[in-house]
C-alpha positions, 0 to 999 in steps of 0.5 A: 428732380427730372426736368423732361418727362413727357413724350407726347407721342411718337411723332412729337418730341419730349416736352417739359413736364410738371415744373411746380416742384422744381420751381418751388425747390429752385426758389427755396434753394435761392433763398437759402443760398442767398442767406448763406452768402450773407452770413458772416461765417461763409468765409471758408466756403464763399467761392463755392457758395457764390458758384452755386448762386451763379449756377442757380440764377442761370438755371432760373433764367434758362428755365424761364426762357425754356418755358416761354419757348415751349409755349411758343413752339407748341402753338406754332407747331400746330400751325406749321404742321398743316400743309396749307400754311407751309405753302403760303408762308415758305420763309416762315416755315423754313425758320420754324423748321430750324427752330423745330429741329433745334427744339427736338435735339435739345429735348432729346438731350434733356431726356437723356440727362433729365437732372434739372440743375445739370440740364438747365445750366448746360453751357450755351443752353440759355443763349440757344433758347433766347436766339430761337 
């Protein structure tokens, strides 16, 4: 499933598209993988199953952070795009501009590699989202 699909306009970067199917498949996959982990027959493939479980949990946590940050970014983008606010709050504007640049780079990379599990479990992505 592709994770990033929507380019709002030429001036705005890509944003996360409809996530209902991805979240449903992720939840289904987590239930399945946890069932497999609990199976007495998992022995020969336990390590691979545990790796997939770890990756899926990381993707779920990253996606939660990503959605929250997108909501905040979209709200603040509208505020800081106006010239008046930028002049009145120069420190906050500088902070937002750093977050905005990181957001745009991340979303461009997401568009170049839109596969949900790969993009959502990229090393350092969750940490970048939580620090923004």
